[in-house]
C-alpha positions in Angstrom: 0.7 -19.2 -14.2 0.8 -22.9 -13.2 3.5 -23.6 -10.7 5.6 -26.7 -11.3 8.3 -28.7 -9.5 10.2 -31.6 -11.0 11.1 -34.8 -9.2 14.7 -33.7 -8.9 16.2 -33.7 -5.5 18.9 -31.1 -5.9 19.9 -28.4 -8.5 23.4 -29.9 -8.5 22.0 -33.0 -10.3 21.9 -30.8 -13.4 25.7 -30.2 -13.3 26.5 -33.1 -15.5 24.4 -31.7 -18.3 25.7 -28.2 -17.9 29.3 -29.2 -17.7 29.0 -31.5 -20.7 27.2 -28.8 -22.8 29.5 -26.0 -21.7 32.5 -27.9 -22.9 30.9 -28.6 -26.4 28.9 -25.4 -27.0 25.8 -27.1 -28.5 24.7 -30.7 -28.2 21.6 -32.8 -28.7 19.7 -34.8 -26.1 20.9 -38.0 -27.8 24.5 -36.9 -27.3 23.8 -36.5 -23.6 22.2 -39.9 -23.4 25.1 -41.5 -25.2 27.4 -39.9 -22.7 25.3 -40.8 -19.6 28.4 -41.5 -17.5 29.3 -37.7 -17.8 25.8 -36.2 -17.8 24.2 -38.0 -14.9 25.6 -38.4 -11.4 24.6 -42.1 -11.3 26.1 -42.6 -14.7 25.3 -46.0 -16.3 23.1 -46.9 -13.4 20.4 -44.5 -14.3 17.0 -46.1 -15.1 15.2 -44.7 -18.1 18.1 -42.3 -19.1 16.1 -40.5 -21.9 13.2 -39.3 -19.7 15.5 -38.6 -16.8 17.9 -36.4 -18.8 14.9 -34.7 -20.5 13.5 -33.7 -17.1 17.0 -32.5 -16.0 17.2 -30.4 -19.1 13.8 -28.9 -18.6 14.6 -28.1 -15.0 17.8 -26.4 -15.9 16.0 -24.5 -18.6 13.4 -23.2 -16.0 16.3 -22.2 -13.8 17.6 -20.1 -16.7 20.7 -22.1 -17.4 19.9 -23.9 -20.6 18.0 -23.5 -23.9 16.1 -26.7 -24.8 14.8 -26.4 -28.4 13.6 -29.6 -30.1 16.5 -32.0 -29.4 19.1 -29.2 -29.2 20.7 -28.0 -25.9 22.8 -24.9 -25.4 23.8 -22.7 -22.5 22.1 -19.3 -21.9 24.2 -16.3 -20.9 23.5 -17.2 -17.3 24.4 -20.8 -18.0 27.8 -19.7 -19.4 28.6 -17.7 -16.3 27.4 -20.7 -14.2 29.7 -23.0 -16.2 32.7 -20.7 -15.7 32.0 -20.8 -12.0 32.5 -24.6 -11.6 34.9 -25.7 -8.8 37.1 -28.7 -8.7 34.2 -31.0 -7.7 31.6 -31.0 -10.5 28.6 -32.1 -8.4 29.0 -29.4 -5.8 27.6 -25.9 -6.1 30.1 -23.2 -5.6 29.4 -19.9 -3.7 29.6 -18.0 -7.0 27.1 -20.4 -8.6 24.8 -20.1 -5.6 24.8 -16.3 -6.0 24.0 -16.5 -9.7 21.0 -18.7 -9.0 19.8 -16.6 -6.1 20.0 -13.4 -8.1 18.2 -14.9 -11.0 15.4 -16.3 -8.8 14.9 -12.9 -7.2 14.7 -11.0 -10.5 12.7 -13.5 -12.5 10.5 -15.3 -10.0 7.4 -14.8 -12.1 8.9 -15.9 -15.4 7.9 -19.6 -15.2 6.1 -22.1 -12.9 9.3 -23.6 -11.4 10.8 -20.3 -10.3 7.4 -19.1 -9.1 7.0 -22.2 -6.9 10.5 -21.9 -5.4 10.1 -18.1 -4.7 6.6 -18.8 -3.2 8.2 -21.3 -0.8 10.8 -18.7 0.2 8.1 -16.1 0.8 6.1 -18.7 2.9 9.1 -19.4 5.1 9.7 -15.6 5.5 6.3 -15.4 7.3 7.6 -17.6 10.1 10.4 -15.7 11.7 11.0 -18.4 14.3 11.1 -21.2 11.7 8.6 -23.7 10.4 8.6 -27.5 10.3 8.6 -29.5 7.0 5.1 -30.9 7.7 3.6 -27.5 8.5 5.4 -25.9 5.5 4.2 -28.6 3.1 0.6 -28.1 4.2 0.8 -24.3 3.8 2.9 -24.4 0.6 0.8 -26.8 -1.6 -2.4 -24.6 -1.7 -0.4 -21.5 -2.5 0.8 -23.0 -5.8 -2.5 -24.6 -6.6 -1.5 -28.2 -5.7 -3.7 -28.8 -2.7 -5.9 -31.3 -4.5 -3.2 -32.7 -6.9 -0.6 -33.8 -4.3 -1.1 -36.5 -1.7 0.7 -36.3 1.6 3.8 -38.1 0.4 4.1 -36.1 -2.8 3.4 -32.8 -0.9 6.2 -33.6 1.6 8.7 -34.7 -1.1 8.1 -31.7 -3.4 8.4 -29.3 -0.5 11.6 -30.9 0.5 13.0 -30.6 -3.0 12.2 -26.9 -3.1 13.8 -26.5 0.3 16.9 -28.1 -1.0 17.0 -25.7 -4.0 16.8 -22.8 -1.6 19.4 -24.2 0.6 21.8 -24.7 -2.3 21.1 -21.0 -3.2 22.0 -19.9 0.3 18.4 -18.6 1.0 17.3 -21.2 3.6 19.0 -22.7 6.6 17.9 -25.4 9.0 17.7 -24.9 12.8 17.0 -28.2 14.4 13.7 -29.4 12.8 12.7 -26.0 11.7 13.5 -24.1 8.4 14.0 -20.4 8.3 15.5 -17.8 5.9 19.2 -17.1 6.1 20.5 -13.5 6.5 20.9 -13.4 2.7 17.4 -14.8 2.2 15.9 -12.3 4.6 17.3 -9.4 2.5 15.6 -10.8 -0.6 12.3 -12.4 0.6 11.3 -10.9 3.9 7.7 -9.6 3.7 7.5 -6.0 2.5 4.6 -3.8 1.8 4.1 -3.4 -1.9 4.7 0.1 -3.3 2.4 1.8 -5.8 3.8 3.8 -8.7 2.8 5.9 -11.6 4.8 5.3 -14.8 4.3 7.9 -17.5 4.6 7.8 -21.3 4.1 10.5 -23.9 2.3 9.7 -27.2 4.5 12.3 -28.9 7.4 9.9 -28.5 5.8 6.5 -27.9 2.6 4.9 -29.2 1.3 4.1 -25.7 -2.2 3.2 -26.8 -1.3 0.5 -29.3 1.4 -0.8 -26.9 -1.1 -1.3 -24.1 -3.7 -2.9 -26.5 -1.2 -5.2 -28.2 0.8 -6.5 -25.2 -0.1 -8.4 -22.1 3.4 -8.0 -20.7 5.2 -4.7 -21.3 8.5 -3.0 -20.4 8.7 0.5 -18.9 11.8 2.6 -18.7 13.0 3.6 -15.2 14.4 7.1 -15.9 14.5 8.1 -12.2 17.5 5.9 -11.4 17.2 6.4 -7.7 14.1 4.2 -7.8 15.8 1.2 -9.4 16.5 -0.6 -6.1 13.1 0.2 -4.7 10.9 -1.2 -7.5 10.1 -4.8 -6.5 8.1 -7.7 -7.9 4.4 -7.4 -6.9 4.4 -3.6 -6.8 1.4 -2.0 -8.4 1.7 0.5 -11.3 -0.7 3.0 -12.7 0.2 3.8 -16.3 -0.2 7.4 -17.2 -0.6 8.7 -20.7 0.6 12.3 -21.1 -1.6 14.8 -23.1 0.8 14.5 -26.1 -0.8 16.1 -29.1 -4.4 16.2 -27.6 -4.9 18.6 -24.6 -7.0 17.2 -21.9 -6.5 13.5 -22.9 -3.9 12.8 -20.3 -4.3 10.7 -17.2 -4.3 7.1 -15.9 -5.2 4.6 -18.6 -4.0 1.2 -17.3 -3.2 -0.7 -14.2 -0.3 -3.2 -14.1 1.9 -5.3 -11.7 5.7 -5.5 -11.7 6.7 -9.1 -12.6 10.5 -8.5 -13.1 12.7 -6.0 -11.3 14.5 -3.3 -13.3 17.4 -4.4 -15.5 18.9 -3.5 -18.9 16.6 -4.4 -21.8 17.8 -5.9 -25.1 14.5 -5.2 -27.0 12.7 -1.9 -26.5 9.9 -2.8 -29.0 11.2 -0.3 -31.6 8.0 -0.5 -33.7 6.1 1.5 -31.0 8.6 4.4 -30.8 7.9 7.7 -32.6 11.4 8.8 -31.6 14.7 6.9 -31.1 14.2 4.1 -28.5 16.7 3.8 -25.6 20.0 2.0 -26.2 20.3 -1.5 -24.6 22.9 -0.3 -22.1 21.5 3.2 -21.6 18.3 2.9 -19.5 17.0 0.1 -17.3 13.4 -1.1 -17.5 10.9 -3.1 -15.4 8.7 -5.7 -16.9 5.0 -5.3 -16.1 1.9 -7.6 -16.4 -1.0 -5.4 -17.7 -4.1 -6.1 -15.6 -6.6 -3.6 -17.1 -6.6 -1.0 -19.9 -9.0 2.0 -20.2 -7.8 4.2 -23.0 -11.0 6.3 -23.0 -14.0 5.3 -20.9 -13.2 4.8 -17.2 -9.7 6.4 -17.3 -8.8 8.8 -14.5 -8.2 12.2 -16.2 -5.6 14.7 -15.2 -8.1 17.5 -15.3 -10.2 15.8 -12.6 -7.2 15.2 -10.4 -6.1 18.8 -10.7 -9.4 20.0 -9.2 -9.3 17.6 -6.3 -8.4 18.9 -2.9 -6.4 15.8 -1.8 -4.9 14.6 -5.1 -4.0 17.9 -6.7 -0.7 17.6 -5.0 0.4 14.5 -6.9 4.0 14.9 -8.0 3.1 14.1 -11.6 0.8 17.2 -11.7 3.7 19.4 -10.5 6.7 17.8 -12.2 5.3 16.6 -15.5 8.5 15.7 -17.3 9.5 12.7 -15.2 8.7 9.0 -16.0 8.5 7.3 -12.6 6.6 8.5 -9.6 6.2 6.8 -6.2 2.9 7.3 -4.4 2.4 7.7 -0.7 -0.1 5.4 1.1 -3.0 7.9 0.9 -2.5 8.7 -2.8 -2.3 5.0 -3.6 -5.5 4.2 -1.6 -7.5 7.0 -3.3 -6.4 6.2 -6.8 -7.1 2.5 -6.3 -10.6 3.3 -5.1 -11.2 5.9 -7.8 -10.1 3.4 -10.4 -12.8 1.0 -9.2 -15.4 3.7 -9.2 -14.5 5.0 -12.7 -15.1 1.4 -14.0 -18.9 2.2 -13.6 -19.2 5.8 -14.7 -22.3 7.8 -13.7 -23.7 11.2 -14.6 -22.3 14.1 -12.7 -24.8 15.7 -10.4 -25.0 19.2 -9.0 -23.6 18.3 -5.6 -20.5 16.7 -7.3 -19.7 20.0 -9.0 -19.5 21.9 -5.7 -18.2 19.2 -3.4 -15.3 21.0 -1.6 -12.8 18.2 -1.8 -13.4 17.4 -5.5 -15.0 14.7 -7.6 -12.7 12.0 -6.4 -13.8 12.2 -2.7 -17.4 12.9 -3.7 -17.7 9.7 -5.6 -15.8 7.6 -3.0 -18.1 9.0 -0.3 -21.3 8.5 -2.4 -20.3 4.9 -3.1 -19.9 4.2 0.6 -23.3 5.7 1.4 -24.9 3.6 -1.3 -23.4 0.3 0.0 -26.3 -2.1 0.2 -24.6 -4.1 3.0 -24.1 -1.0 5.2 -27.6 0.3 4.5 -29.2 -3.0 5.5 -27.0 -3.5 8.5 -27.9 0.0 9.8 -31.6 -0.6 9.2 -31.5 -3.8 11.2 -29.6 -2.2 14.0 -32.4 0.5 14.3 -35.1 -2.1 14.3 -33.4 -4.2 16.9 -33.3 -1.2 19.2 -37.0 -0.9 18.8 -36.9 2.3 16.8 -38.8 3.2 13.6 -37.1 3.9 10.3 -37.6 7.6 10.4 -35.2 10.5 9.8 -33.0 11.2 12.8 -33.1 14.9 12.1 -36.7 15.8 11.2 -38.5 12.5 12.1 -39.9 12.2 8.5 -41.6 8.8 8.1 -41.6 7.5 4.5 -44.1 4.7 5.2 -46.5 7.1 7.0 -46.4 9.6 4.1 -46.3 7.3 1.1 -47.8 4.1 2.4 -46.5 0.6 1.4 -44.1 2.0 -1.2 -42.3 3.9 1.6 -42.0 0.9 4.0 -38.4 0.3 5.1 -37.1 3.2 2.9 -34.5 5.5 4.4 -31.1 6.9 3.4 -27.9 6.4 5.3 -25.4 9.2 6.0 -21.8 8.5 6.8 -20.9 11.0 9.6 -17.1 10.7 9.1 -15.8 12.2 5.9 -13.6 9.8 3.8 -10.8 12.4 3.9 -10.5 11.8 7.7 -10.2 8.0 7.3 -7.0 6.1 7.0 -6.3 3.3 4.6 -7.2 0.5 7.0 -10.0 2.2 8.9 -13.3 0.2 8.9 -16.8 1.7 9.0 -18.7 1.2 12.2 -22.5 1.3 12.3 -22.2 4.0 14.9 -20.6 6.2 12.2 -23.9 6.0 10.2 -27.1 7.9 10.6 -30.5 7.2 9.0 -32.0 10.3 7.4 -34.4 11.5 4.8 -33.3 12.7 1.4 -33.7 16.4 2.2 -31.8 16.3 5.5 -29.1 14.2 3.8 -28.5 17.0 1.3 -28.4 19.6 4.1 -25.9 17.6 6.1 -23.6 17.8 3.1 -24.3 21.5 2.4 -21.6 23.0 4.6 -18.0 22.2 5.5 -17.2 20.9 8.1 -20.4 18.9 7.9 -23.2 19.6 10.4 -24.0 16.8 12.8 -27.5 15.5 12.9 -28.0 17.3 16.2 -26.8 20.6 14.8 -29.2 20.3 11.8 -32.1 19.4 14.1 -31.4 22.6 16.1 -31.9 24.6 12.9 -35.5 23.3 12.4 -38.3 25.7 13.2 
């Protein structure tokens, strides 16, 4: 999405248009131009009234207040509430209007480039708890919305100032000397929070989930567990789970998505995809998601694999199958994200995978780490720098000595710390790695807990 900010100093400059349209239901842009004394704050002194009013109308449309179709202008439902909240001074935003704008920004920040830019600025200010200057903020803000090369210094400063004004009018930002910071209200909405990862389930018996995911880039998912409604936030990650439905063994994670609108009541539940009666508009809330990737067959994460896994067999969806929305803990989220990446490049199951005590998920994660070319090369270089030969640390097998040139610099790398003992942000140290031959590598994995290289050496005759 391309972020956008108009050359409009304050939201309140749209009030003339909104007030004029609200008192007449539907008007044309020409009507607004002919009544410039009512629709523009400067009245008849406005230069180029046509382009100016057109920009004001587009800005108000992006804010969710107007519909601008062809030359026709009308108020949205939000616009009607906003119009009803006008105070005695038309060009001043009332507290009720401020609340309406703020709530709309929070819920629909990803719906267009203007709201996205304004919300991005709020999130940028949120990172600076002690406040941030206009100059520093403009330098940080422009690259975040893709305008680093498009805006010169003056434009960058002005556009940032405009967005600050919008947030100030909404009650989100306040000024403390020369610094800008979030207000108490702004902190409740935009302070940095860790994204939550969810599983949202659908059953093919009642909903054509496959076609829905293939046909739509943005989708809506019902939030049946109502206690999660206030917890689901923009930016949260969602794994879409297809239940077995009519085909046993077909269930599991088939898509990955991102929340782009917080839960709310949905007018259109896409009736054509429902095999049963869809929810009523005022019955169930739904969250809008942006679909990032779909794997209806190859690369999906199957229920049957998760049920066999030592650390993921406790997923709530495997125990309580009839719910729709499941929140994952940090470990579950980390493992499913990594497994999703691994399943993108499927490989044949080997014998060790079948007997790996913690299940296929951990086995593939572990194997992927040990095959990391970067780690292997770094460990080899460390051994060479220390003046050692690339021989097995357990049995001293030397590939080059045995096989000649073809064996030069060949060695396997064993990760001595099981992935199940690692936390989400743990990084691998070269000291956690051992260089070993293929046979000893298999023997190190043979028993749980794993043998150390020293213990395996002691078993040699």
